[in-house]
N, C-alpha and C positions, 0 to 999 in steps of 0.2 A: 433160441429162447434165453440162454444165459447172457447173450450179448446185451440185452436190454437191462440187465442187472447193473451194468457198469455206469449207466447214466446217473450222474449226481454222486457217485461214489468218490470218496476222497481217500487216497493212500498217501500218507505222509512220506516225504523223501527222507526223513530222519527216523531212526529207530528210537525207542525209549531210552536206551543206553546213551545214544548220541546226544539226546536232549539233556540228559543228566550230566554228562562229562564235558561237553563243549562249552568253552567260555574262557575267561581270563583268570589266571592264577598268579599270585604274588607271594614272595617269600625270600629266604636268604640261603646262600650257599656258604659253607665253611670249608676253607682249604688252606693251602700253604701261605697265601697272602692275606688271610683273615676272612672277615665276613663280606660277602658281596650280595647286594640286593638284586633280585631278578623279577621280571614280569614275563609270563608266557601266555600268549593268546593262542589257544589250541582248538583245532577242529579235527574230530575223529570221524572216519568213515568205517563203521563197524563191518559192514558187508564186504568191503574191499580189503580190510585188514590194514588200513593206512591211517596215518596221522600227519598233520601239517600245522604250521603256525609261524609265529614270530617270537623269538626270545630276545628280550631287551635287558642288557646290563644297566640297571638304573643308576649306577655310580658313574660309569664312563659314557652312558647314553648311546652305546653301540647296540645296533639291532642286527639280528641274525635270522635268516630264513631257515626254518626247520622243516624237515621232511623225513619220513621213516615209517616204521611199522607199528601196528597196534594189535595186540593179541587179547581178545576179550576174555574175561573171567567173571565169576559171580560178583556183581556190584561194581565192576570196573575193568581193569586189565593192565597189561604191561606195555610200556612205551620204549621204543628204541628210535631216537631221533638223531639225525645228523644236522649240524648247524653250519650254514654257509654265510660268509660275509661278502657283500658285493655280488652275490649270485653264484660265485664259483670258487671262492677260497674256503676250503674246509677248515673250520676253526674249532669246533667242539662237537661233543656227542652227549646226549642225555639218555641214560638208562634208568628207568624207574617204574614204580608201581603207581597206578592211579586207583585210589579207593576212597570212598567216603568224603569226597570233595577235596582231596589233597593228593599231590604228587610227591612221593618220596623216592630218593635214589641218588644218583651221582651225575654231575656234569664233569666231563673230562675235557680239558683243553687239549688242543692238538699242536704238536711240535714235530716238524719234519715228517708229517704224515702219520704220526703215531699218537694214540690217545694217552696222554700223560696228565699229571697234575689234577687229581680228582678233587672235586668240591662236593661234600655231602650236602644235599639240597632238600628242603621241604618247601613246597609251594602250595598255598591254600587258595581254593576257588573264591574269587571275589565277585564275579559277575557271570551271567550266562550269555551265550551268543544269541543275538536277537534272531 
């Protein structure tokens, strides 16, 4: 009897939180070398506790594949992303909070396998993921 209830039912593959936080973020990081503009295209998978995307340094035009964890919290969550250049070169990490259309935290560049040289970063959402 319940099997018939599924016909025509639509279950969104995205949660309401994912629809709210997924998208493009832009802003600046401030660190030892000054201000650096960044763009992050972010996709969160709330149920799996994962996040991925592409971080672009808008000054150098270098792009980094980002992958890591997402821990949901009221109205957003916490991100811990690892950035790779060329698919396998560990270059940076982003540790931040995602709330009210903005990511705040630190991007730490990697030297000899250690996270060093923090940049305090604020990225504001500019577009949603289609």
